[in-house]
N, C-alpha and C positions, 0 to 999 in steps of 0.2 A: 400694733399700727407700725411701728417699726420697723417692724415685719416679713409684716406686709412689702410693706417700700425695698427693703433692702432685696424681697427674693424677684420683686419685679425690673428693678434693678441686673438680678443676676441675669434672670430670662431674658433682658432687653442685651446685655452682655456678649450669652450663652447664641441669639439672635445672630446678632452680628457676625461677632466672629464664625460663628455657620457659613450666614451670606456674603459674609468678608471671605473667608477661605474658597467659598463654590466659586463667584467672579471672579481670583485669582486663579482658580484648579481654569477653568471657561476660556479665559488670556492664553495660556500654554498651550490650553491645545488648542485653541485656533494660530494662534502660534507654528502650532505646530505640523498646522493641515496648510497654513502660510508656503512653507518652508516645503512640506513636499510638493502641493501642488505648484511651483516658481521649480521643482526639480523635474517634475514629464516635463511640465512646454518645457523646458531647456534641450528632455530629450527629446524630443519630441521635433524640435527646429536640429536637432541631429540630427536623424531621420531622417527630416523633407531635405535637405544637403545634400545626403549622403542619394536617397531613389530620384532629385535633384540628378546630380552627377550619373548617375545610372541612365537616366532620359534621354543625357547629348550624346551623351557616349551615341546611346543606338538608335540613335532618331541624325545626329554624323554616319553611321555606318550601311541605315535604314538612303539617306545620303547618298555614300559613294555609289552605294549599288546598286542600287535605282540610277543612276551616272550608263553604271557599264554597261549591265542588262541591254537598253535599247540599238546597243553596236550591230546583234547581229541583226537585228531586225529592224535595221532600221535594213543593212549593209542587202539583208534581204528585200526587202522591201523595194528599195531600191534596183536591184538586176530583177525585180518587175515592170518597173519604169523609165527605167535605162537604156533597158539591149531592147533594142527596136527587132521582133520577130521575124525569121529569117520566112524567106517562103514561101516551104515543105516546110517547114512551124518545128520541123525538127531543133530539140536542145541541147545547145553549144557544150562540147564538151567542162568547161568552167565554171558554164550554171549548173551544172547538173553537180561536180564535184559539190558546192556553197550547198545550196539544198539538204542535197546526201549528206553534211555534215551538219548542220543547222538540225535535220533533226536526228540525228544519232545520238547528237546529242543531248535534243529535248526528253527524248529514249530514254537516255542514262542517266539522266536526271532524274525523269519521273523512275527508274529505280533504284535512281538512291545508290546510283555507283558514278567516274569521273565522266564528266564532258571531254575529256578533247576530245578534242575534231580525226574525223577518220580517214585522212590523203590517199583515194585510192576509186577504186569502185566500186558503189552506192556496194553498202551498207545490205549481203543475207541475200550476193550472185549466188557465192561459196557455196548455197544450200541446195541452189536447183540449179546445178547441169541446166546444160543447154539455151538458158536463158539470161540474157544481153540488156540494158539500163535502155533498152530503144523500146524492151518489145518484145527483139525479136527469140 
């Protein structure tokens, strides 16, 4: 009977040691997982801040470019609306130059070239001898 009691106590001690070792290992794993999650959350915050900075820079640049873009459209609209049409319906040279420059800039931008204004006669008249900007 004494042997059975000793074996029972040894079995209980072995199960307790195994269980407590498993419990300690589980605590260590939980702590390690919590640290990994904290590092991941921190890196996510850093990445989000960088993305926010880039977004703010993009939006600022977009607003700046948006403020610059309507100027030529406004100028053209003012030319159409603010200048009275002569009785012979001929386009004034300064208005024609304004429209031709805007057209040249738009075509150059569509082709991926520089959109510098072309001051002079209408574009393409040198290619067609005998034609003037008034259709003659």
